C-alpha positions as CSV (number, residue, x, y, z in Angstrom):
1,X,-21.1,8.5,-38.3
2,X,-18.2,10.8,-37.6
3,X,-17.7,14.2,-39.2
4,X,-14.5,15.4,-40.8
5,X,-13.1,18.4,-38.9
6,X,-10.6,21.0,-40.2
7,X,-9.1,18.8,-42.9
8,X,-7.4,20.8,-45.7
9,X,-6.2,18.9,-48.8
10,X,-3.8,21.8,-49.6
11,X,-1.8,21.3,-46.4
12,X,1.9,20.4,-46.9
13,X,3.1,16.8,-46.6
14,X,4.3,17.0,-43.0
15,X,1.1,18.6,-41.9
16,X,-0.9,15.8,-43.6
17,X,1.1,13.2,-41.7
18,X,-0.1,14.7,-38.4
19,X,-3.6,15.9,-39.3
20,X,-4.6,14.4,-42.7
21,X,-7.8,12.3,-42.7
22,X,-8.7,13.2,-39.1
23,X,-12.3,12.4,-38.3
24,X,-13.6,13.4,-34.9
25,X,-16.7,12.2,-33.1
26,X,-19.1,14.4,-31.2
27,X,-16.8,14.2,-28.2
28,X,-14.2,16.3,-29.9
29,X,-11.2,14.1,-29.0
30,X,-7.7,15.4,-29.8
31,X,-6.1,12.0,-30.6
32,X,-7.8,9.9,-33.3
33,X,-10.7,7.8,-31.9
34,X,-10.2,4.1,-31.5
35,X,-13.4,2.4,-32.7
36,X,-13.0,-1.1,-31.4
37,X,-16.2,-2.5,-32.8
38,X,-17.0,-5.3,-35.1
39,X,-20.5,-4.1,-36.0
40,X,-22.9,-1.2,-36.0
41,X,-26.5,-0.7,-35.1
42,X,-29.3,0.5,-37.4
43,X,-32.2,2.7,-36.3
44,X,-34.6,0.5,-38.4
45,X,-34.7,-2.6,-40.5
46,X,-35.3,-0.3,-43.5
47,X,-32.0,1.5,-42.8
48,X,-30.1,-1.8,-42.7
49,X,-31.7,-2.8,-46.0
50,X,-30.6,0.5,-47.6
51,X,-27.1,0.2,-46.2
52,X,-26.6,-3.3,-47.7
53,X,-27.9,-2.1,-51.1
54,X,-25.4,0.8,-50.9
55,X,-28.3,3.2,-50.9
56,X,-27.4,4.6,-47.5
57,X,-23.8,5.8,-46.6
58,X,-23.1,4.3,-43.2
59,X,-20.8,1.8,-41.5
60,X,-22.1,-1.8,-41.8
61,X,-19.4,-4.1,-40.5
62,X,-15.7,-3.5,-39.7
63,X,-14.7,-6.1,-42.2
64,X,-16.0,-3.7,-44.8
65,X,-15.2,-0.3,-43.2
66,X,-14.3,1.2,-39.8
67,X,-13.8,4.8,-38.7
68,X,-10.3,4.3,-37.4
69,X,-9.2,2.2,-40.4
70,X,-10.8,4.9,-42.6
71,X,-8.6,7.6,-41.0
72,X,-5.5,5.6,-41.6
73,X,-6.5,5.0,-45.3
74,X,-7.3,8.7,-45.9
75,X,-4.1,9.9,-44.3
76,X,-1.8,7.5,-46.1
77,X,-3.6,8.4,-49.4
78,X,-2.9,12.1,-48.8
79,X,0.8,11.4,-48.1
80,X,1.1,9.1,-51.2
81,X,-0.8,11.5,-53.4
82,X,-3.3,8.7,-54.3
83,X,-7.0,9.0,-54.9
84,X,-7.7,6.2,-52.5
85,X,-6.2,3.6,-50.1
86,X,-7.4,0.3,-48.9
87,X,-5.8,-1.1,-45.7
88,X,-5.1,-4.8,-45.2
89,X,-4.1,-7.0,-42.2
90,X,-0.5,-7.4,-43.3
91,X,1.9,-6.4,-46.1
92,X,1.5,-9.8,-47.7
93,X,-2.3,-9.5,-47.5
94,X,-1.9,-6.2,-49.4
95,X,0.5,-7.8,-52.1
96,X,-1.7,-10.9,-52.6
97,X,-4.9,-8.9,-52.7
98,X,-3.5,-6.2,-55.1
99,X,-2.8,-9.0,-57.6
100,X,-5.5,-11.7,-57.0
101,X,-8.3,-9.2,-57.2
102,X,-7.5,-8.4,-60.9
103,X,-6.2,-11.7,-62.3
104,X,-8.2,-14.7,-63.4
105,X,-7.4,-18.1,-64.7
106,X,-5.7,-17.8,-68.1
107,X,-4.4,-14.3,-67.3
108,X,-0.7,-13.5,-67.3
109,X,1.6,-12.0,-64.7
110,X,5.1,-10.7,-65.3
111,X,7.2,-10.1,-62.2
112,X,10.7,-9.3,-61.2
113,X,12.8,-12.3,-59.9
114,X,14.2,-10.1,-57.1
115,X,11.4,-10.4,-54.6
116,X,10.9,-10.9,-50.9
117,X,10.5,-14.7,-50.2
118,X,6.8,-14.6,-49.6
119,X,6.2,-12.4,-52.6
120,X,8.1,-14.9,-54.7
121,X,5.9,-17.7,-53.3
122,X,2.7,-15.8,-54.2
123,X,3.9,-15.2,-57.8
124,X,5.5,-18.6,-58.5
125,X,3.3,-21.0,-56.4
126,X,-0.1,-19.5,-55.3
127,X,-1.2,-17.6,-58.4
128,X,-0.1,-20.3,-60.9
129,X,-2.2,-22.8,-58.8
130,X,-5.2,-20.7,-59.8
131,X,-4.4,-21.0,-63.5
132,X,-2.5,-17.7,-63.8
133,X,0.6,-17.8,-66.0
134,X,3.6,-16.2,-64.3
135,X,6.8,-15.1,-66.1
136,X,9.7,-14.0,-63.9
137,X,12.4,-11.6,-65.3
138,X,15.6,-10.0,-64.1
139,X,14.2,-6.7,-63.0
140,X,17.2,-4.5,-63.8
141,X,17.3,-5.8,-67.4
142,X,14.9,-3.7,-69.6
143,X,15.4,-6.1,-72.6
144,X,14.1,-8.9,-70.4
145,X,11.0,-6.8,-69.5
146,X,10.6,-5.9,-73.2
147,X,10.6,-9.5,-74.3
148,X,8.3,-10.7,-71.5
149,X,5.9,-7.8,-72.2
150,X,5.8,-8.4,-76.0
151,X,2.5,-10.2,-75.6
152,X,-0.7,-9.4,-73.7
153,X,-0.3,-9.3,-69.9
154,X,-2.7,-8.7,-67.1
155,X,-0.4,-7.4,-64.4
156,X,3.2,-6.6,-63.6
157,X,4.7,-6.8,-60.1
158,X,8.0,-5.5,-58.9
159,X,9.9,-4.4,-55.8
160,X,12.2,-1.4,-56.0
161,X,14.5,-1.3,-54.1
162,X,14.3,-5.1,-53.9
163,X,14.6,-7.3,-50.8
164,X,17.4,-8.1,-50.0
165,X,19.5,-7.4,-53.0
166,X,18.5,-3.7,-53.2
167,X,18.1,-3.8,-57.0
168,X,16.7,-0.5,-58.3
169,X,14.2,-1.0,-61.2
170,X,13.3,1.7,-63.7
171,X,9.6,2.2,-62.8
172,X,8.9,4.6,-65.7
173,X,10.4,2.4,-68.4
174,X,8.8,-0.8,-67.1
175,X,5.4,1.0,-66.7
176,X,5.5,2.2,-70.3
177,X,6.2,-1.4,-71.6
178,X,3.5,-2.8,-69.3
179,X,0.8,-0.4,-70.4
180,X,1.6,-1.2,-74.0
181,X,0.9,-4.9,-73.1
182,X,-2.4,-4.0,-71.4
183,X,-1.0,-4.6,-67.9
184,X,-1.4,-2.6,-64.6
185,X,1.8,-2.1,-62.7
186,X,1.9,-3.0,-59.0
187,X,5.0,-1.7,-57.1
188,X,6.0,-2.9,-53.6
189,X,7.4,0.4,-52.3
190,X,8.2,-0.8,-48.8
191,X,12.0,-0.1,-48.8
192,X,11.5,3.4,-50.2
193,X,8.3,4.4,-48.2
194,X,6.1,7.2,-49.6
195,X,8.7,9.6,-48.3
196,X,11.5,8.6,-50.7
197,X,9.7,7.4,-53.8
198,X,6.4,8.0,-55.5
199,X,5.7,5.1,-58.0
200,X,2.3,6.6,-59.1
201,X,4.1,9.7,-60.3
202,X,6.6,7.5,-62.2
203,X,3.9,5.7,-64.1
204,X,2.9,2.8,-61.8
205,X,-0.8,2.1,-61.3
206,X,-0.9,0.5,-57.8
207,X,1.4,0.8,-54.8
208,X,1.5,-1.8,-52.0
209,X,3.0,-1.5,-48.6
210,X,3.8,-3.5,-45.6
211,X,2.9,-0.9,-43.0
212,X,4.5,-3.2,-40.4
213,X,7.9,-1.7,-41.5
214,X,8.7,2.0,-41.5
215,X,5.0,3.2,-41.3
216,X,4.8,1.6,-37.8
217,X,8.5,1.7,-37.4
218,X,8.6,0.5,-33.8
219,X,7.9,-3.2,-34.1
220,X,4.3,-3.0,-32.7
221,X,1.6,-3.7,-35.3
222,X,1.1,-5.6,-38.5
223,X,-0.6,-3.9,-41.4
224,X,-0.6,-3.4,-45.2
225,X,-2.0,-0.9,-47.7
226,X,-3.0,-0.7,-51.4
227,X,-3.1,2.7,-53.1
228,X,-4.1,3.8,-56.6
229,X,-5.6,6.5,-58.7
230,X,-7.4,3.9,-60.9
231,X,-11.1,4.2,-60.1
232,X,-12.0,1.2,-62.4
233,X,-9.5,-1.0,-60.4
234,X,-11.1,0.1,-57.2
235,X,-14.7,-0.4,-58.2
236,X,-14.4,-3.5,-60.5
237,X,-11.6,-5.4,-58.7
238,X,-10.4,-4.3,-55.3
239,X,-13.4,-3.1,-53.3
240,X,-15.6,-6.2,-53.4
241,X,-12.6,-8.6,-53.2
242,X,-11.5,-7.1,-49.9
243,X,-15.1,-6.9,-48.7
244,X,-15.8,-10.6,-49.3
245,X,-12.5,-12.2,-48.7
246,X,-11.7,-10.4,-45.5
247,X,-8.0,-9.3,-45.4
248,X,-9.1,-6.5,-43.1
249,X,-6.9,-4.4,-40.8
250,X,-7.9,-4.3,-37.2
251,X,-9.0,-0.9,-35.8
252,X,-6.4,-1.1,-33.1
253,X,-3.6,-1.7,-35.6
254,X,-4.9,1.2,-37.7
255,X,-4.8,3.4,-34.7
256,X,-1.2,2.4,-33.9
257,X,-0.2,3.0,-37.6
258,X,-1.9,6.4,-37.6
259,X,0.5,7.3,-34.8
260,X,3.3,6.0,-36.9
261,X,2.4,8.2,-39.8
262,X,2.7,11.3,-37.6
263,X,6.5,10.9,-37.4
264,X,7.2,8.9,-40.6
265,X,9.0,11.7,-42.4
266,X,11.2,12.6,-39.4
267,X,12.1,9.0,-38.8
268,X,12.8,8.1,-42.4
269,X,15.1,11.1,-42.8
270,X,17.1,10.1,-39.8
271,X,17.2,6.4,-40.9
272,X,18.7,7.6,-44.2
273,X,21.2,9.8,-42.6
274,X,22.3,7.0,-40.3
275,X,22.4,4.5,-43.2
276,X,24.7,6.8,-45.2
277,X,27.2,7.0,-42.3
278,X,27.1,3.2,-41.7
279,X,27.4,2.4,-45.4
280,X,30.5,4.6,-45.7
281,X,32.0,2.9,-42.7
282,X,31.4,-0.6,-44.1
283,X,32.5,0.3,-47.6
284,X,36.0,-1.0,-48.3
285,X,36.4,-3.0,-45.0
286,X,38.7,-6.0,-45.6
287,X,36.1,-8.4,-44.1
288,X,33.4,-7.4,-46.6
289,X,33.5,-8.7,-50.2
290,X,30.6,-6.6,-51.5
291,X,28.3,-3.9,-50.3
292,X,25.0,-2.8,-51.9
293,X,23.5,0.5,-50.9
294,X,21.8,3.0,-53.3
295,X,23.6,5.9,-51.7
296,X,27.1,4.6,-52.7
297,X,28.4,5.3,-56.2
298,X,29.4,1.6,-56.4
299,X,25.7,0.6,-56.6
300,X,24.9,-0.8,-60.1
301,X,21.9,1.5,-60.4
302,X,23.3,4.5,-58.5
303,X,22.2,7.1,-61.1
304,X,18.7,5.6,-61.5
305,X,18.3,5.6,-57.7
306,X,19.2,9.3,-57.5
307,X,16.7,10.0,-60.3
308,X,13.6,8.2,-58.9
309,X,14.3,8.3,-55.1
310,X,14.9,11.3,-52.9
311,X,17.3,9.4,-50.7
312,X,18.8,5.9,-50.4
313,X,16.7,4.3,-47.7
314,X,17.6,2.5,-44.4
315,X,18.7,-0.9,-45.7
316,X,22.3,-2.0,-46.4
317,X,23.1,-5.4,-47.8
318,X,26.6,-6.7,-47.7
319,X,28.5,-9.9,-48.4
320,X,31.1,-11.2,-46.0
321,X,34.3,-12.7,-47.3
322,X,33.6,-16.2,-46.0
323,X,31.1,-19.1,-45.8
324,X,27.9,-19.6,-43.7
325,X,29.9,-20.5,-40.6
326,X,31.9,-17.2,-40.9
327,X,28.7,-15.2,-41.5
328,X,26.9,-16.8,-38.5
329,X,29.9,-16.0,-36.3
330,X,29.6,-12.4,-37.3
331,X,25.8,-12.2,-36.8
332,X,26.0,-14.0,-33.4
333,X,28.9,-11.7,-32.4
334,X,26.7,-8.6,-32.5
335,X,26.0,-7.3,-29.1
336,X,23.6,-4.4,-29.7
337,X,22.1,-5.0,-33.1
338,X,19.3,-7.5,-32.9
339,X,18.8,-10.6,-35.2
340,X,15.4,-10.2,-36.7
341,X,13.8,-10.5,-40.1
342,X,11.8,-7.3,-39.7
343,X,13.1,-3.9,-41.0
344,X,12.4,-0.2,-40.9
345,X,12.4,-0.3,-37.1
346,X,13.9,2.3,-34.7
347,X,16.2,-0.5,-33.6
348,X,19.0,-1.7,-36.0
349,X,18.2,-5.3,-37.1
350,X,20.2,-7.9,-39.0
351,X,19.1,-11.0,-40.8
352,X,20.7,-13.8,-43.0
353,X,18.4,-14.0,-46.0
354,X,19.7,-17.3,-47.3
355,X,18.4,-19.1,-44.2
356,X,15.5,-16.9,-43.3
357,X,13.4,-14.8,-45.7
358,X,14.7,-16.5,-48.8
359,X,15.4,-20.0,-47.6
360,X,12.6,-21.6,-49.6
361,X,14.1,-20.4,-52.9
362,X,16.5,-22.9,-54.5
363,X,20.2,-22.6,-54.1
364,X,20.4,-21.8,-57.9
365,X,17.7,-19.2,-57.6
366,X,19.4,-17.5,-54.7
367,X,22.7,-17.6,-56.6
368,X,21.1,-15.8,-59.5
369,X,19.9,-13.1,-57.2
370,X,23.3,-12.8,-55.4
371,X,22.0,-14.2,-52.1
372,X,25.0,-16.3,-51.1
373,X,25.7,-17.7,-47.6
374,X,27.8,-14.6,-46.9
375,X,25.0,-12.1,-47.5
376,X,23.7,-10.1,-44.6
377,X,20.8,-7.6,-44.7
378,X,21.2,-4.7,-42.2
379,X,18.2,-2.4,-41.4
380,X,19.8,0.7,-39.9
381,X,17.8,2.1,-36.9
382,X,17.7,5.4,-35.1
383,X,20.5,4.7,-32.5
384,X,23.6,6.9,-32.6
385,X,25.4,5.6,-35.7
386,X,28.6,5.5,-33.8
387,X,27.2,2.8,-31.5
388,X,26.0,0.9,-34.6
389,X,29.4,1.1,-36.2
390,X,31.2,0.1,-33.0
391,X,29.0,-3.0,-32.8
392,X,29.6,-3.9,-36.4
393,X,33.3,-3.5,-36.0
394,X,33.7,-5.7,-33.0
395,X,31.6,-8.4,-34.7
396,X,33.5,-8.2,-37.9
397,X,36.9,-8.4,-36.1
398,X,35.7,-11.2,-33.8
C-alpha cells in the first residue's frame, strides 16, 4: 500500500489540481506513480480472506481499486468539492452507471430531452428495456419539470449546458422539484467542467463527467467520473455495481487524466476567453442564421447562465443560413479547424450534430431540439483566436 504524503485539504483549488490526492510509494517519486497491474499479492491466504470480507484494507484487484485510479478520484473529488469520486472507463460508462446502479424495474426516470445522442439512447432505449419508465421533458421549461415530477420518481437526469443546443437548465429549481418527488438528481457537467459550475452546491446529488473532454483536454485518453456527497448512494448503489459490472478506468488513463487535472483551470479559462472572442466575431455575420453561446446576451438563458456558471464555456453552436449541402461546404472548407465529434480539446473542433452525434434521433425529435441540417457545433481550442476566426471567415465566404 502507498502512503499519502503532504496532502492538505485546506489548499486552494489550483494547488489541489497539482497536488491533491497525491499518494507516493516508498520510492518517493515526484510524478504520480503509474501502477500498471491487474492484481496484487497477499502475504498469506488468511490475508486474502480478510481482504475479500472487507476486514482488511488493501488493494485486491484493479477492477475494484488501483493506486493510480485512486489518486485521480481523490484529486477530482477535491476539485469538485465532493465527498467521493468513482472513475469509469468512459463518460458514457459514468452516465449509465450513475443511473443504472440506483434504478430497478418499475422505477421512474425523468430526463431532459436536450441530451447528447448516446445519453438519449440510454434514457429512451436501454433503461426502458429493463422495465424503467422514462419521461422526457423540455429542460428549460420548469412547468414541464413540475408536471413530470408531480408523482414519485427514482432519478432525474439532465445536461447543462446541453449538447449541442447549449440549453442552460436551472439546477436549483429542478433539484427542489426532484427531491420533493423522492428523486436523486444526476447532472452531466461536461460542458461546464468543475471549473465553471458546481452542481452539488446548486442542489444536485450526483455529477457525471466524460473526462475524455476538458479534463484530458488533449485528445489522448478516455475516461469518466461519478461524484457525490451521498454516502447512502455510494454504499447501497454505486460501489458494488461498479465492482461487479466492471466499467473500470485503466491505470494508464488515470495517470494521463491526473496530468490533465494539473492544468485544467488554466486551460478552461483560456478556452473561455477564446470562445468569447470567436462568438463575438460570429455574432451578426450574414451567413449565420442563429448563434447560441451562454456568454452572449442573445442566449435564451443568459441571466441564468451568469447566475450558475462562472463563465460561458468553450462550445459555440450556430446555424448557417442554408441546407445540409451548404453546411457541409462550410465544414469541408475549414483548413485549420478539424472535423471531429470530440470537444474540450486544445485544438478547435467542429462537428455536424444532425449527421453525427444526434443522427439516430428522429428528424422530428431533432427539430424540437433545434438541431437542423444547418447547425454546427464548434469547440473552441487554445490556438490564437485570430487564426480560428480567419479560418471560419474563409470557410463561411467560400
